[in-house]
C-alpha positions in Angstrom: 0.0 0.0 0.0 1.5 3.3 -1.1 1.5 6.5 1.1 -1.3 8.2 -0.9 -3.6 5.2 -0.3 -2.8 5.2 3.4 -3.6 8.9 3.6 -6.9 8.3 1.9 -7.9 5.6 4.4 -6.8 7.7 7.4 -8.8 10.6 6.0 -12.0 8.6 6.1 -11.5 7.4 9.7 -13.7 9.1 12.2 -12.8 8.1 15.7 -16.3 9.2 16.9 -17.5 6.1 15.1 -15.3 4.0 17.3 -16.1 4.9 20.9 -14.2 3.3 23.8 -15.8 0.2 25.4 -18.4 1.4 27.9 -17.5 -1.1 30.6 -21.0 -2.6 31.0 -21.2 -5.0 33.9 -23.7 -7.7 33.0 -25.2 -10.2 35.4 -24.2 -13.2 33.4 -26.6 -16.1 34.0 -26.3 -17.9 30.7 -24.4 -21.0 29.7 -21.1 -19.1 29.7 -19.1 -17.1 30.1 -19.9 -16.7 33.7 -19.1 -13.6 35.8 -15.5 -13.0 36.9 -14.5 -12.1 40.5 -12.8 -8.7 40.9 -9.7 -10.5 42.1 -9.4 -12.3 38.8 -10.1 -9.2 36.8 -7.4 -7.3 38.7 -4.9 -10.1 38.0 -5.6 -9.6 34.2 -4.1 -6.1 34.5 -0.7 -7.4 35.9 2.3 -6.3 33.9 3.3 -8.8 31.2 6.4 -10.9 31.4 7.9 -13.2 28.7 6.5 -16.6 28.1 9.8 -18.1 29.1 10.5 -15.8 32.0 11.4 -17.8 35.2 8.5 -16.1 37.1 6.0 -17.1 34.5 7.3 -20.7 34.3 6.8 -20.9 38.1 3.2 -19.7 37.6 2.8 -22.5 35.1 4.1 -25.1 37.6 1.7 -23.9 40.3 -1.2 -23.8 37.8 -0.5 -27.4 37.0 -0.6 -28.3 40.7 -3.9 -26.5 41.1 -5.4 -28.1 38.0 -4.6 -31.5 39.4 -6.4 -30.5 42.6 -9.5 -29.4 40.7 -9.5 -32.4 38.4 -8.7 -34.6 41.4 -5.9 -36.4 39.6 -2.2 -37.1 39.9 -1.8 -37.2 36.1 1.6 -35.9 34.9 0.1 -34.7 31.7 -2.1 -32.0 33.1 -2.0 -28.5 31.5 -4.0 -25.9 29.6 -4.2 -25.4 25.8 -4.2 -21.9 24.6 -7.8 -21.7 23.3 -11.4 -22.1 24.5 -13.1 -25.2 25.7 -13.7 -26.2 22.1 -9.9 -26.1 21.6 -9.5 -28.5 24.5 -12.2 -30.7 22.9 -10.3 -30.7 19.6 -7.1 -31.5 21.4 -8.7 -34.7 22.8 -9.9 -35.7 19.4 -6.8 -34.8 17.5 -4.5 -36.7 19.8 -6.4 -39.9 20.3 -8.2 -40.4 17.0 -6.1 -41.5 14.1 -7.4 -42.5 10.6 -9.4 -45.7 11.1 -9.6 -45.5 14.9 -12.9 -47.1 16.0 -14.7 -44.4 17.9 -18.0 -44.4 19.7 -19.6 -41.0 20.5 -22.6 -40.7 22.8 -24.8 -37.9 21.6 -27.6 -36.4 23.7 -27.1 -32.8 22.9 -25.3 -30.2 20.9 -21.8 -30.9 22.1 -21.9 -34.6 21.6 -22.6 -33.8 18.0 -19.5 -31.6 17.9 -17.4 -34.4 19.3 -18.6 -36.7 16.5 -17.8 -34.0 13.8 -14.3 -33.5 15.1 -13.7 -37.3 15.3 -14.8 -37.7 11.7 -12.5 -34.9 10.6 -9.5 -36.7 12.1 -10.4 -39.8 10.2 -12.0 -41.8 13.0 -14.3 -44.7 12.1 -17.2 -43.1 14.0 -20.3 -44.8 15.4 -22.8 -42.9 17.4 -25.6 -43.7 19.8 -28.2 -41.1 20.6 -30.7 -40.2 23.3 -33.3 -37.5 23.1 -31.9 -34.1 24.2 -32.3 -33.8 27.9 -32.0 -37.5 28.6 -28.9 -39.5 29.6 -27.4 -42.8 28.6 -27.8 -46.0 30.6 -24.7 -48.2 30.9 -26.6 -51.1 29.2 -26.9 -49.0 26.0 -23.1 -48.4 25.8 -22.4 -52.1 26.7 -24.7 -53.4 24.0 -23.2 -51.1 21.4 -19.6 -52.1 22.3 -20.4 -55.8 22.3 -21.5 -55.4 18.6 -18.5 -53.3 17.7 -15.7 -52.6 20.1 -14.2 -49.1 20.1 -10.8 -47.8 21.1 -12.1 -44.4 22.0 -15.5 -43.6 23.6 -16.4 -40.0 24.2 -19.3 -38.5 26.1 -20.3 -35.2 27.7 -20.5 -35.2 31.5 -22.5 -31.9 31.7 -24.3 -31.2 28.5 -24.5 -27.4 28.2 -27.3 -27.5 25.6 -29.7 -29.5 27.7 -28.7 -29.2 31.4 -28.4 -33.0 31.8 -25.8 -34.6 34.0 -24.5 -37.9 32.6 -23.6 -40.6 35.2 -20.1 -41.8 34.3 -18.9 -44.6 36.7 -20.5 -47.7 35.2 -20.0 -46.6 31.6 -16.2 -46.0 32.2 -15.9 -49.5 33.7 -17.7 -51.0 30.7 -15.4 -49.2 28.2 -12.2 -50.3 30.1 -13.3 -53.9 30.2 -13.5 -54.0 26.4 -10.1 -52.3 26.1 -11.0 -48.7 25.2 -10.3 -45.3 26.7 -12.8 -42.7 27.7 -12.8 -39.0 26.8 -15.0 -36.9 29.1 -16.2 -33.4 28.3 -16.3 -31.6 31.7 -16.6 -28.0 30.3 -19.7 -27.2 32.4 -18.8 -29.3 35.4 -15.2 -28.8 36.4 -15.0 -26.7 39.5 -18.8 -26.7 40.1 -19.5 -30.4 40.8 -17.4 -33.5 41.3 -15.4 -34.8 38.2 -13.0 -37.0 40.2 -10.8 -38.1 37.3 -8.6 -40.6 39.2 -11.4 -42.1 41.3 -13.6 -42.7 38.3 -10.8 -43.8 36.0 -11.4 -41.1 33.4 -8.6 -41.4 30.8 -8.8 -38.0 29.1 -10.8 -35.1 30.5 -11.0 -31.5 29.4 -12.8 -28.3 30.3 -12.9 -24.6 29.7 -11.8 -21.6 31.8 -15.0 -19.6 31.5 -17.7 -21.5 33.4 -17.5 -23.0 36.9 -13.8 -21.9 37.2 -14.9 -18.3 36.9 -12.2 -17.1 34.6 -12.6 -15.4 31.2 -12.8 -17.6 28.1 -9.5 -18.4 26.4 -7.9 -21.5 28.1 -8.8 -25.2 27.9 -7.6 -27.3 30.8 -7.0 -31.0 29.9 -5.6 -34.0 31.8 -4.5 -37.4 30.4 -3.7 -40.5 32.5 -0.6 -42.6 32.1 -2.4 -45.3 30.0 -3.7 -42.8 27.5 -0.4 -41.1 27.5 1.2 -44.4 26.4 -1.3 -44.7 23.6 -0.3 -41.3 22.5 3.3 -42.2 22.4 2.6 -45.3 20.3 0.5 -43.5 17.6 1.1 -44.8 14.1 0.8 -41.3 12.6 1.8 -37.8 13.6 -1.0 -35.8 15.3 -2.4 -33.9 12.3 -3.0 -30.7 14.3 0.5 -29.2 15.1 -0.8 -26.5 17.5 -2.7 -29.0 19.7 -0.2 -31.8 19.6 -0.1 -32.7 23.3 3.5 -34.1 23.2 4.7 -30.7 21.9 2.6 -28.7 24.3 3.7 -30.9 27.2 7.3 -30.3 26.3 6.6 -26.6 26.9 4.8 -27.2 30.2 7.3 -29.8 31.3 10.6 -29.3 33.2 12.6 -28.4 30.0 10.1 -25.7 28.9 10.8 -26.2 25.2 9.3 -23.3 23.2 6.1 -24.2 21.4 4.1 -21.0 21.1 3.7 -17.6 22.9 1.3 -18.4 25.7 -1.4 -15.9 26.6 0.3 -14.5 29.6 -2.5 -12.5 31.1 -5.0 -15.3 30.7 -2.7 -17.7 32.5 -2.3 -15.2 35.3 -6.1 -15.0 35.5 -6.5 -18.8 35.5 -3.9 -19.1 38.3 -5.8 -16.6 40.5 -9.2 -18.3 39.7 -7.8 -21.7 40.7 -6.3 -20.2 43.9 -9.9 -19.0 44.7 -11.2 -22.5 44.0 -8.7 -24.0 46.5 -9.4 -21.3 49.1 -13.1 -22.1 49.0 -12.4 -25.9 48.9 -13.9 -28.3 46.4 -16.6 -29.7 48.7 -17.8 -26.3 49.8 -17.8 -25.1 46.2 -19.9 -28.1 45.1 -22.3 -27.5 48.0 -22.7 -23.8 47.0 -23.5 -24.7 43.4 -26.0 -27.3 44.4 -27.8 -25.2 47.1 -28.1 -22.3 44.7 -29.4 -24.5 42.0 -32.1 -25.8 44.3 -33.0 -22.3 45.2 -33.4 -21.5 41.5 -35.3 -24.7 40.8 -37.8 -24.2 43.6 -38.3 -20.5 42.6 -38.9 -21.4 39.0 -41.5 -24.0 39.9 -43.2 -21.6 42.2 -43.6 -19.3 39.2 -45.4 -22.2 37.4 -42.5 -23.0 35.1 -41.4 -26.5 34.2 -37.9 -27.8 33.9 -36.7 -29.9 31.1 -34.5 -32.4 32.9 -35.7 -34.7 35.7 -34.3 -33.9 39.2 -32.2 -37.1 39.2 -30.2 -36.0 36.2 -30.4 -32.2 36.6 -27.2 -30.2 36.2 -26.6 -27.8 39.2 -24.5 -25.5 37.1 -27.0 -25.1 34.2 -30.8 -25.2 34.3 -33.1 -25.6 31.3 -36.6 -24.1 31.5 -39.4 -25.0 29.2 -41.0 -22.0 27.5 -44.6 -21.5 28.6 -47.2 -21.7 25.8 -47.7 -18.3 24.1 -44.6 -16.7 25.4 -42.1 -15.0 23.1 -38.9 -16.4 24.6 -36.6 -14.1 22.7 -38.6 -11.1 23.9 -38.3 -12.2 27.5 -34.5 -12.6 27.2 -34.2 -9.2 25.5 -36.2 -7.5 28.3 -34.1 -9.2 30.9 -31.0 -7.7 29.3 -32.5 -4.3 28.7 -34.4 -3.7 31.9 -32.5 -5.8 34.4 -29.1 -6.2 32.9 -29.4 -10.0 33.2 -28.2 -12.4 30.5 -29.8 -15.8 30.0 -29.7 -17.9 26.8 -32.1 -19.6 24.5 -31.9 -23.2 23.3 -29.5 -24.7 20.7 -30.3 -27.2 18.0 -33.3 -29.3 18.6 -34.2 -27.2 21.6 -34.0 -23.8 19.9 -37.1 -21.8 20.8 -38.2 -24.4 23.3 -36.1 -23.6 26.4 -34.2 -21.0 28.3 -30.8 -21.9 29.7 -29.8 -20.4 33.0 -26.3 -20.8 34.3 -25.2 -20.6 37.9 -21.4 -21.1 37.6 -18.5 -19.9 39.6 -18.9 -16.3 40.7 -22.3 -16.1 39.0 -23.6 -18.7 41.4 -24.8 -16.3 44.2 -28.1 -16.0 46.0 -28.6 -12.4 45.1 -28.4 -13.1 41.4 -31.0 -15.8 41.8 -33.5 -13.6 43.7 -33.1 -10.8 41.2 -33.7 -13.2 38.2 -36.7 -14.8 39.8 -38.2 -11.4 40.6 -37.5 -10.1 37.1 -39.1 -13.2 35.5 -42.2 -12.9 37.7 -42.5 -9.2 36.6 -42.1 -10.0 32.9 -44.2 -13.1 32.7 -47.1 -12.0 34.9 -47.3 -8.3 35.6 -46.5 -7.4 32.0 -48.3 -10.3 30.4 -49.1 -11.1 27.7 -45.7 -11.6 26.0 -47.3 -13.4 23.1 -45.4 -14.5 20.0 -45.6 -12.0 17.2 -47.5 -13.2 14.2 
């Protein structure tokens, strides 16, 4: 580009059309991101250091120790990938699915389908089993499928963000191990808010995201891999086809030699470290109790308003609740008014549930009683005192 062209572009630029961010503080009660504690926000403003600076490397080591605590694991290969929860998902698929690998994906929501799509892209021989959205899998279904066709990799979602369903894991993991497979578990909406217990359950590969129950901005994907799965990774017949997410390369950076791989997002790692410190300060059991008690307060309040919940109590996710839209209500209009009049964000449905549900998240710093009381009062006002909110024709 020549100087004359640059001058023309600068001449058309009016900074009044590009105002500064206004710093709106939303009450984030959707499926993520969740709200971020002021301590974590403050940490984001810490001065930068280099990604190989001794101080930053020490922060990485401490972050690994805290991640092992939150995952409840002693796995050596425990780290974060520089990317969102979907990057962590893709890391799991890219590293453990080779061309021709027999894979079984359990789909009962939007993110199970994403797992299947990723597995296919990496050449996996993918079979799926499905349940209606909002339901969970019984161990017998997985067992029957694997008896017909064994799989080396079985992937399922622990906490399905699109439906609010909590998938029981223990028996399914045992079944997969008995037939010689490894289990990949999506814990994006559960890690830090309800028990994941990687070692106790025998989960082989487990990943999450920073922006939900951990209460940190989006941008990092925690993942942990046990020794058996790590051995499978070493014995791959082909190179991992995604260079950036190759766990052996990323682990070399996180390991004791700190071999350069990429420029880590320094500020985000500072934020995650502070968020994990806050998890440890509260304690996992206390944190799980807080999420469950606040969820029950929300569930009871919604039912008192005459609203019905999608998922039965037995399989209901404490960190994310799905509410059936009452007949005749314009669900998008309710969400818009919540945002405009009360500064509260909730979400609508995805995929098969689009237009049929609201999704309400109580994760991390968002999971507080004052947020629940405000939301319930706002919904009561919108649904009843300003009724009808009928669908536009």
